[in-house]
C-alpha positions as CSV (number, residue, x, y, z in Angstrom):
1,M,-68.0,-40.6,-28.0
2,Y,-68.1,-40.6,-31.9
3,S,-68.6,-44.3,-32.2
4,E,-71.6,-44.0,-29.7
5,L,-72.8,-40.9,-31.5
6,A,-72.8,-42.7,-34.8
7,T,-75.7,-44.8,-33.6
8,G,-77.7,-41.6,-33.9
9,V,-79.4,-41.9,-30.5
10,P,-78.3,-39.3,-27.9
11,D,-78.2,-40.8,-24.4
12,F,-80.9,-38.7,-22.7
13,A,-81.8,-41.5,-20.3
14,F,-78.3,-41.4,-18.9
15,L,-78.4,-37.7,-18.5
16,L,-81.7,-37.7,-16.7
17,L,-80.5,-40.6,-14.4
18,A,-77.4,-38.7,-13.6
19,I,-79.3,-35.5,-12.7
20,V,-81.7,-37.5,-10.5
21,L,-79.0,-39.5,-8.7
22,I,-76.2,-36.9,-8.4
23,T,-78.2,-34.1,-6.9
24,P,-79.4,-36.0,-3.8
25,A,-76.0,-37.8,-3.6
26,A,-74.3,-34.5,-3.3
27,G,-76.3,-33.6,-0.3
28,A,-75.9,-37.0,1.3
29,A,-72.2,-37.0,0.7
30,G,-71.8,-33.6,2.2
31,Y,-73.7,-34.6,5.3
32,L,-71.7,-37.8,5.6
33,A,-68.4,-36.0,5.1
34,G,-69.4,-33.6,7.9
35,H,-70.5,-36.4,10.1
36,L,-67.3,-38.3,9.6
37,A,-65.3,-35.2,10.3
38,D,-67.1,-34.8,13.6
39,K,-66.3,-38.4,14.6
40,H,-62.6,-38.1,13.7
41,D,-62.1,-34.8,15.3
42,L,-61.7,-36.1,18.9
43,A,-60.2,-32.9,20.1
44,A,-63.2,-30.8,19.1
45,E,-66.3,-30.6,21.2
46,R,-69.5,-31.8,19.6
47,G,-71.3,-28.8,18.1
48,S,-68.3,-26.4,18.5
49,A,-67.8,-23.6,16.0
50,R,-64.7,-25.3,14.6
51,S,-66.5,-28.6,14.0
52,R,-69.4,-26.8,12.3
53,S,-67.0,-24.9,10.1
54,V,-65.2,-28.1,9.0
55,R,-68.6,-29.7,8.2
56,R,-69.6,-26.7,6.1
57,V,-66.3,-26.7,4.2
58,L,-66.5,-30.4,3.5
59,F,-70.1,-30.2,2.5
60,W,-69.5,-27.4,0.0
61,C,-66.4,-29.1,-1.4
62,V,-68.3,-32.3,-2.1
63,W,-71.3,-30.4,-3.4
64,V,-69.1,-28.4,-5.9
65,L,-67.3,-31.5,-7.0
66,L,-70.5,-33.4,-7.7
67,S,-72.1,-30.3,-9.4
68,L,-69.1,-30.1,-11.7
69,M,-69.5,-33.8,-12.5
70,L,-73.2,-33.2,-13.3
71,M,-72.3,-30.2,-15.6
72,G,-69.8,-32.5,-17.4
73,V,-72.5,-35.0,-18.0
74,A,-74.9,-32.3,-19.3
75,L,-72.2,-30.9,-21.5
76,D,-71.5,-34.3,-23.0
77,G,-75.2,-34.7,-23.8
78,Y,-75.3,-31.2,-25.4
79,I,-72.3,-32.0,-27.6
80,R,-73.8,-35.3,-28.7
81,L,-77.1,-33.8,-29.6
82,N,-75.6,-30.8,-31.4
83,T,-73.2,-33.0,-33.4
84,Y,-75.9,-35.3,-34.6
85,S,-78.4,-32.5,-35.2
86,T,-75.9,-30.5,-37.3
87,F,-75.1,-33.6,-39.4
88,Q,-78.8,-34.3,-40.0
89,Q,-79.5,-30.6,-40.9
90,Y,-76.6,-30.4,-43.4
91,L,-77.6,-33.7,-44.9
92,S,-81.2,-32.6,-45.3
93,I,-80.1,-29.4,-47.0
94,V,-77.8,-31.0,-49.6
95,T,-80.0,-34.1,-50.3
96,P,-81.7,-32.5,-53.3
97,Y,-78.3,-32.0,-54.9
98,I,-76.9,-35.5,-54.5
99,G,-78.0,-39.0,-55.6
100,D,-79.4,-41.7,-53.3
101,R,-76.1,-43.6,-53.5
102,E,-74.0,-40.6,-52.3
103,R,-76.6,-40.0,-49.5
104,Q,-76.3,-43.6,-48.4
105,Q,-72.5,-43.3,-48.4
106,L,-72.6,-40.2,-46.2
107,L,-74.9,-41.9,-43.8
108,S,-72.5,-44.9,-43.8
109,Q,-69.5,-42.7,-43.1
110,F,-71.3,-41.0,-40.3
111,A,-72.4,-44.3,-38.8
112,S,-68.8,-45.6,-38.9
113,M,-67.2,-42.6,-37.2
114,R,-64.6,-43.4,-34.6
115,C,-63.0,-40.0,-33.9
116,R,-63.3,-36.3,-34.4
117,A,-61.3,-36.5,-37.6
118,D,-64.0,-38.8,-39.1
119,Y,-66.6,-36.2,-38.2
120,V,-64.6,-33.4,-39.7
121,G,-64.3,-35.5,-42.9
122,V,-68.0,-36.1,-43.2
123,M,-68.9,-32.5,-42.4
124,S,-66.2,-31.2,-44.9
125,H,-67.7,-33.4,-47.6
126,L,-71.1,-32.0,-46.9
127,Q,-69.7,-28.5,-47.0
128,R,-68.0,-29.2,-50.4
129,I,-71.3,-30.4,-51.8
130,A,-73.0,-27.2,-50.6
131,D,-70.3,-25.0,-52.0
132,S,-70.4,-26.7,-55.4
133,N,-74.1,-26.0,-55.6
134,S,-73.9,-22.4,-54.2
135,I,-75.8,-23.4,-51.0
136,A,-75.1,-21.5,-47.7
137,L,-75.1,-23.9,-44.8
138,P,-75.8,-22.6,-41.3
139,P,-72.7,-22.2,-39.1
140,N,-71.6,-25.3,-37.2
141,K,-71.5,-23.7,-33.8
142,L,-70.1,-26.7,-32.0
143,Y,-67.2,-27.4,-34.2
144,P,-66.4,-24.3,-36.4
145,I,-64.1,-26.5,-38.5
146,L,-65.3,-25.4,-41.8
147,G,-64.1,-21.8,-41.8
148,Q,-67.5,-20.3,-41.2
């Protein structure tokens, strides 16, 4: 995630596509699961209460599973956006107190992130700059790594 985030472009197209595709897919999968349960349940009469009950349970299981997957995609998008936005905010706040070379180095470090430790390092560096200039940065709500 961090190497993709380092490009600075949150993947909103993927999130929107996931929402548009997963929601109808959940309904279709639930219907199909119920339909297949009917076909394989040779002992049950078509339209019996037991058969309808099995269809409902299968539908809701599939719907819940796909909804959880959708929430995971949405959470991933939120994390990416918040991570990038916090970095940009911190960098904008400390820019008047650093030289152009140091700013370029911070941008380079952010662009070359590969893991959470890299992100923590960049954000800690920004926090040290702010502390040395008596600047209060807003709290990093996503990763409260800086003791705020």
